[in-house]
GULORO-378996 format. One record per residue (C-alpha): x, y, z. Coordinates in steps of 0.25 Angstrom, whole numbers, plus 5000, padded with zeros to 4 digits. Each point is the difference from the previous one (the first is absolute). Example, Ala and Ser with C-alpha at 12.3 -4.5 7.8 and 13.67 -1.06 7.14 Angstrom:
REC    u    v    w
REC 5049 4982 5031
REC 5006 5014 4998
This chain:
REC    u    v    w
REC 4509 5047 4930
REC 4994 5007 4988
REC 5007 4996 4986
REC 5004 5015 4997
REC 5007 5000 5014
REC 5007 4987 4998
REC 5004 5005 4986
REC 5006 5013 5006
REC 5008 4993 5011
REC 5006 4992 4990
REC 5004 5011 4991
REC 5007 5007 5012
REC 5006 4987 5004
REC 5005 4999 4985
REC 5006 5014 5000
REC 5007 4996 5014
REC 5005 4987 4993
REC 5005 5008 4988
REC 5008 5010 5010
REC 5005 4988 5008
REC 5005 4994 4987
REC 5008 5013 4997
REC 5005 5001 5014
REC 5002 4985 5004
REC 5002 4991 4989
REC 5012 5006 4995
REC 5005 5001 5014
REC 5000 4985 5000
REC 5013 5000 4992
REC 5006 5011 5007
REC 5003 5005 5014
REC 4987 5002 5009
REC 4995 5015 5001
REC 5004 5007 5013
REC 4989 5002 5011
REC 4999 5015 4995
REC 4997 4996 4986
REC 4990 4990 5004
REC 4993 5010 5009
REC 5000 5010 4989
REC 4993 4989 4991
REC 4990 4997 5010
REC 4996 5015 5002
REC 4999 5001 4984
REC 4990 4988 5000
REC 4992 5006 5011
REC 4999 5013 4993
REC 4995 4993 4988
REC 4989 4992 5007
REC 4996 5013 5007
REC 4998 5007 4987
REC 4992 4988 4994
REC 4991 4999 5012
REC 4997 5016 4999
REC 4997 4999 4985
REC 4991 4987 5002
REC 4992 5007 5011
REC 5000 5014 4996
REC 5000 5001 4984
REC 4988 5007 4994
REC 4996 4988 4992
REC 4999 4985 5006
REC 5012 4992 4996
REC 4995 4988 4993
REC 5008 4989 4995
REC 5003 5006 4987
REC 5006 5013 5006
REC 5007 4992 5011
REC 5007 4992 4989
REC 5004 5012 4992
REC 5005 5008 5012
REC 5009 4988 5004
REC 5004 4993 4986
REC 5000 5013 4992
REC 5005 5009 5010
REC 5007 4997 5013
REC 5008 4988 4996
REC 5005 5005 4986
REC 5002 5014 5006
REC 5009 4994 5010
REC 5008 4992 4990
REC 5001 5010 4989
REC 5007 5009 5010
REC 5011 4990 5000
REC 5002 4998 4985
REC 4991 5000 4987
REC 5000 4984 4999
REC 4996 4995 5014
REC 4986 4997 4998
REC 4988 4993 5007
REC 4991 4989 4994
REC 4986 4999 5004
REC 4994 4986 4998
REC 4996 5003 4986
REC 5013 5006 4996
REC 5008 4989 5007
REC 4993 4989 4992
REC 5002 5008 4987
REC 5015 5001 5003
REC 5001 4985 5002
REC 4992 4997 4988
REC 5010 5009 4992
REC 5012 4993 5006
REC 4995 4986 4997
REC 4998 5004 4986
REC 4986 4992 4999
REC 4985 5001 5004
REC 4987 4993 4997
REC 4991 5007 4991
REC 4996 5001 4985
REC 5013 5007 4994
REC 4998 5013 4994
REC 5004 5015 5002
REC 4989 5010 5001
REC 4999 5016 5002
REC 4990 5010 5002
REC 4995 5008 4988
REC 4989 5010 4998
REC 4989 4999 4989
REC 4995 5011 4992
REC 4990 5004 5011
REC 5011 5000 5011
REC 4996 4987 5006
REC 5012 4992 5005
REC 5001 4986 4995
REC 5010 4988 5002
REC 5007 4997 4987
REC 5008 4988 4997
REC 5014 5005 4995
REC 5005 4985 4997
REC 4998 4986 5004
REC 5013 4993 5005
REC 5003 4988 4990
REC 4996 4986 5004
REC 4991 5005 5011
REC 4985 4997 5002
REC 4997 5014 4994
REC 5008 4998 4988
REC 4995 4986 4997
REC 4986 5005 5001
REC 5002 5010 4989
REC 5000 5013 5009
REC 5006 5012 4992
REC 5007 5014 5003
REC 4989 5010 5000
REC 4989 4991 5005
REC 4992 5007 5011
REC 4997 4993 5013
REC 4985 5003 5003
REC 4998 4989 5011
REC 5007 4990 5009
REC 4992 4989 5006
REC 4987 5008 4997
REC 5006 5013 5008
REC 5002 5012 4991
REC 5014 5005 4997
REC 4996 5014 4995
REC 5005 5011 5008
REC 5009 4991 5008
REC 5016 5001 5000
REC 5009 4990 4995
REC 5004 4995 5014
REC 4986 4996 5003
REC 4998 4994 4987
REC 5013 4992 5001
REC 4996 4995 5014
REC 4986 4995 4994
REC 5007 4993 4990
REC 5011 4993 5009
REC 4996 4988 5008
REC 5004 4985 5003
REC 5006 4991 4989
REC 4989 4992 4993
REC 4988 5010 5004
REC 4991 5005 4989
REC 4998 5015 4997
REC 4990 5006 4991
REC 5004 5012 4992
REC 4991 5009 4990
REC 5007 5008 4990
REC 4996 5010 4990
REC 5009 5000 4987
REC 5000 5010 4989
REC 4994 4994 4987
REC 4990 4991 5009
REC 4985 5002 5002
REC 4999 4994 5013
REC 5009 4997 5012
REC 5009 4989 5000
REC 5000 4989 5012
REC 5012 4993 5005
REC 5000 4989 5010
REC 5015 4999 5004
REC 5007 4990 5009
REC 5010 5007 5009
REC 5014 4995 4999
REC 5014 5003 5005
REC 5004 5012 4993
REC 5016 5003 4999
REC 5005 5013 5001
REC 5012 5001 4991
REC 5012 5010 5003
REC 5006 4997 4987
REC 4988 5003 4991
REC 5008 5001 4987
REC 5012 4993 4995
REC 5003 4998 4986
REC 5011 5003 4989
REC 5002 5014 4996
REC 5008 4995 4988
REC 5008 4987 4997
REC 5009 4998 5012
REC 4995 5012 5008
REC 4991 4997 5011
REC 4990 5009 5008
REC 4994 4998 5014
REC 4991 5009 5007
REC 4999 4998 5015
REC 4988 5007 5006
REC 5003 4998 5015
REC 5007 4990 5010
REC 4992 4989 5006
REC 5002 4986 5004
REC 5000 4995 4986
REC 5009 5010 4993
REC 5014 4994 4999
REC 4994 4987 4995
REC 4992 5008 4989
REC 5013 5006 4996
REC 5007 4987 5000
REC 4989 4994 4991
REC 5001 5011 4991
REC 5015 4999 4998
REC 4999 4985 4999
REC 4989 5002 4989
REC 5009 5010 4992
REC 5012 4991 5000
REC 4993 4987 4996
REC 4992 5007 4989
REC 5012 5009 4995
REC 5013 4993 5005
REC 5009 5010 5007
REC 4994 5014 5002
REC 5009 5011 4994
REC 4993 5011 5009
REC 4989 5003 5010
REC 4991 5011 5003
REC 4994 5000 5014
REC 4989 5010 5003
REC 4998 5005 5014
REC 4992 5013 4997
REC 4989 5003 5010
REC 5005 4987 5008
REC 4997 5004 5015
REC 5008 4989 5006
REC 4995 4989 5009
REC 5006 4989 5007
REC 5015 5002 5003
REC 5004 4985 4998
REC 4994 5000 4986
REC 5009 5011 4996
REC 5012 4993 5005
REC 4996 4987 4993
REC 4998 5007 4987
REC 5013 5007 5001
REC 5006 4986 5003
REC 4996 4996 4985
REC 5010 5011 4995
REC 5011 5001 5009
REC 5012 4991 5004
REC 5000 4992 5012
REC 5003 5007 5013
REC 4998 5014 4995
REC 4992 5009 5009
REC 4987 5004 4996
REC 4995 5009 5012
REC 5003 5002 5014
REC 4991 5004 5011
REC 5003 5009 5012
REC 4991 5003 5012
REC 4999 5003 5014
REC 4993 4988 5006
REC 5005 4988 4992
REC 5014 4996 4995
REC 5005 5005 4987
REC 4998 4991 4989
REC 5007 4998 4987
REC 4993 4992 4988
REC 5009 4994 4990
REC 4998 4992 4986
REC 4998 4986 5005
REC 5002 4993 4987
REC 5005 5010 4989
REC 4990 4995 4990
REC 5004 5011 4991
REC 5014 4997 4999
REC 5010 5010 4996
REC 4995 5009 4988
REC 4992 4990 4993
REC 4993 5010 4992
REC 4998 5016 5001
REC 4989 5005 5008
REC 4993 5014 4999
REC 4990 5003 5012
REC 4990 5010 4998
REC 4995 5009 5012
REC 4992 5012 5002
REC 4996 5009 5013
REC 4990 4990 5004
REC 5010 4989 5001
REC 5001 4997 5015
REC 5005 4991 5011
REC 5003 4985 4996
REC 5001 5005 4986
REC 5011 5010 5004
REC 5007 4989 5007
REC 5001 4992 4987
REC 5004 5012 4992
REC 5010 5005 5010
REC 5007 4986 5002
REC 5001 4998 4984
REC 5005 5014 4999
REC 5010 4999 5011
REC 5006 4987 4995
REC 5000 5006 4985
REC 4991 4988 4996
REC 4989 5009 4993
REC 4999 5014 4995
REC 4989 5008 5007
REC 4992 5009 4991
REC 4988 5010 5001
REC 4997 5009 5012
REC 5005 5001 5014
REC 4992 4990 5008
REC 4990 5004 5012
REC 5011 4999 5011
REC 4994 4990 5010
REC 5011 4994 5009
REC 4992 4996 5012
REC 4996 4986 5003
REC 4987 4997 5008
REC 4998 4988 5008
REC 4985 4996 5002
REC 4995 4996 5014
REC 4987 4993 5001
REC 4992 5007 5011
REC 4986 4995 5003
REC 4988 4997 4992
REC 5008 4998 4987
REC 5006 5015 5001
REC 5014 5002 4997
REC 5011 5011 5003
REC 5010 5002 4989
REC 5011 5007 5008
REC 5013 5005 4994
REC 5011 4992 5006
REC 5012 5001 4991
REC 5007 5008 4990
REC 5005 4993 4987
REC 5013 5003 4993
REC 5005 4996 4986
REC 5012 4991 4999
REC 5009 5013 4998
REC 4994 5005 5014
REC 4990 5010 4994
REC 4987 5004 5008
REC 4989 5002 4990
REC 4990 5006 5009
REC 4998 5014 4997
REC 4998 5011 5010
REC 4985 5002 5006
REC 5004 5010 5011
REC 4990 5011 4999
REC 4992 4995 4988
REC 4986 4997 5001
REC 4994 4986 4997
REC 4994 5004 4987
REC 5012 5007 4995
REC 5009 4989 5003
REC 4992 4990 4991
REC 4995 5009 4989
REC 5009 5013 4999
REC 5014 4997 4994
REC 5009 5012 4998
REC 5008 4996 4987
REC 5010 5013 5001
REC 5002 4995 5015
REC 5003 4986 4995
REC 5009 5005 4989
REC 5009 5006 5011
REC 5009 4989 5005
REC 5009 5009 5009
REC 4994 4995 5012
REC 4999 4986 4997
REC 5010 4989 5005
REC 5010 4995 4990
REC 5003 4985 4999
REC 5007 4992 4989
REC 4996 4987 4993
REC 5009 4988 4999
REC 5006 5005 4988
REC 5002 5015 5006
REC 4988 5006 4993
REC 4994 5011 5008
REC 4986 4998 5006
REC 4992 5009 5010
REC 4992 4997 5013
REC 4990 5007 5008
REC 4990 5003 4989
REC 4995 4987 4993
REC 5008 4993 4989
REC 5006 5009 4990
REC 5000 4995 4986
REC 5012 4997 4992
REC 4993 5006 4988
REC 4989 5009 5001
REC 4987 4998 4992
REC 4991 5013 4998
REC 4985 4996 5003
REC 4992 5012 4993
REC 4987 5003 5007
REC 4987 4997 4993
REC 4994 5012 4992
REC 4986 5005 5000
REC 4995 4991 4989
REC 5006 4987 5007
REC 4994 5004 5013
REC 4987 5002 4993
REC 5001 4986 4993
REC 5003 4992 5013
REC 4990 5008 5009
REC 4989 4997 4991
REC 5004 4985 4998
REC 5001 5004 4985
REC 5008 4988 4995
REC 4993 4990 5010
REC 4986 5004 4997
REC 5003 5000 4985
REC 5005 4986 5000
REC 4987 4994 5006
REC 4993 5009 4990
REC 5008 4995 4988
REC 5000 4985 5005
REC 4985 5000 5001
REC 5000 4999 4985
REC 5013 4996 4996
REC 5011 4990 5003
REC 5016 5002 4999
REC 5011 4991 4997
REC 5014 4999 5006
REC 5006 5006 4987
REC 4991 5012 5000
REC 5005 5014 4998
REC 4993 5013 5004
REC 4997 5005 4985
REC 4994 5013 4996
REC 4986 4993 4999
REC 5000 4996 5015
REC 5007 5014 5004
REC 4988 5007 4993
REC 4990 4992 5008
REC 5008 5003 5013
REC 4997 5015 4996
REC 4986 4998 4997
REC 4998 4993 5013
REC 5007 5012 5008
REC 4991 5009 4993
REC 4987 4992 5003
REC 5003 5000 5014
REC 5005 5015 5001
REC 5014 4997 5004
REC 5007 5012 4995
REC 5013 4999 4991
REC 5007 5007 4988
REC 5005 4992 4988
REC 5013 5006 5004
REC 5000 4994 5013
REC 4999 4986 4994
REC 5010 5003 4989
REC 5010 5005 5011
REC 4998 4987 5008
REC 4997 4991 4989
REC 5009 4988 5006
REC 4994 5002 5014
REC 4986 4999 4994
REC 5002 4988 4991
REC 5007 4992 5011
REC 4989 5003 5011
REC 4989 4997 4990
REC 5008 4987 4997
REC 5002 4996 5014
REC 4986 5002 5004
REC 4995 4992 4989
REC 5010 4989 5002
REC 4996 4999 5015
REC 4986 4998 4997
REC 5002 4990 4988
REC 5012 4992 5005
REC 5002 5002 5015
REC 5007 5010 5010
REC 5014 4994 4997
REC 4999 5004 4985
REC 4995 5014 5003
REC 5012 5001 5009
REC 5011 4996 4990
REC 4994 5010 4990
REC 5002 5011 5010
REC 5014 4996 5003
REC 5004 4998 4986
REC 4996 5015 4997
REC 5005 5005 5014
REC 5011 5011 4996
REC 5006 4998 5014
REC 5002 4984 4998
REC 5005 5004 4985
REC 5010 5010 5006
REC 5004 4990 5011
REC 5003 4989 4990
REC 5009 5009 4992
REC 5009 5002 5013
REC 5005 4985 4998
REC 5013 5003 4995
REC 5002 5008 5012
REC 4995 4988 5009
REC 5009 4992 4993
REC 5013 5008 5003
REC 4997 4998 5015
REC 5000 4984 4997
REC 5013 5002 4992
REC 5006 5008 5011
REC 4996 4990 5011
REC 5006 4989 4992
REC 5013 5007 4998
REC 5001 5002 5015
REC 4997 4986 5003
REC 5011 4996 4991
REC 5010 5009 5006
REC 4996 4996 5014
REC 5002 4985 4995
REC 5014 5003 4995
REC 5004 5008 5013
REC 4995 4987 5008
């Protein structure tokens, strides 16, 4: 049998297997389908194979392997799943491997983030954003702004980030040769790197905003998240004694592993308190509770920052802490993803992420927003703020202390923080990599210390750089956004000179949303006092 034919047959089989998962995996846990339903399913599958056969034999162009893969992986299977809901999804072998890597929180490579960036001639180059501290790339002296010219003798010019990242990854202990171009250096720089295990941290920043007030930024939920949060809390308390307040930043956190959301919540709730419940058709309902109650009762006030891109597992944590009055939620209304996917491995390292449950917060709120009659693009990228402000159609629930909360449209914050849109000048600076490119230009002839400030002299050099590179601006643009300009310059310089962590600290310290969130600590403390009062009353009654 010809390879292409074998591949086509496998693809059709895969579609049938996926259909079978939809039709029969769930039915293992419920009553068997009726004979009529089974007959209808068989007829539908026959129709699909008939359509595929006609396409394969009669399409105007030959169906090579690439077109066959696209028809199946990008067309038939995703199309079938997206009719059900926006979050059921199919993972081809490459995507399935990436998903598992993301969940494990580690991979083998050299340890740096990269991005495509065009040069003045419009040629795309892959540029180092930052090496991760402690990794082979960091130890070798690779800097932000370095341009990857080749990997193991193969050019990287014109390739996308995914292709170059694949070239850099490999078995632990193997060598990879990377040639870089760096501003201020006449010739290329060659690095012989030895690949190592590269951890991916979900807590990428944890430090003291001010004495007694800790800050934790959680980027996603993977297998190490709750441990990382626990380590950060232990570090705070060992270095500073008792915490007086905590800011948890869940902005742009897309979620991840449900059990890690439960384990993280456990660190702030009392033992036995509900974190989340799941209800589905094919499997028994499940209720997840705080197993250890590591957070005790009101040890310190907590403020959680969320935004419109806070989703899934991050909403579970936000909803649990809000419903139990353990934290004040501030920011924007969250994304509204209350569907739980179970990943079924099918064959040849492919996976089907199928929605099997709806999840509910402790007060009984369904966080999933409506997706009926909404295109996939609009569901993910278009948010009607006016419609979100109207709570008349949302379900009303109560927290433990009787505060009103809303379900059916994401987590509504207790206190709203307005996020202003970027203006024309800010978009231009970021779009032209103004701060990033200036930092590598400046550090080609200067060094900076940790006590540096962006003074008038440095600001003038920044303006001169913008003019020399034809990046349009007005003095009034910079004057009206002077704090934003200075913090971005400083953050890029710190990232290059001292590492990514120091750059992230600079950005966090200058972030107006974080500063506003920290200002709500008295309101968060009022929740702690209310909880203590209720417990005292309950104890007296008992």
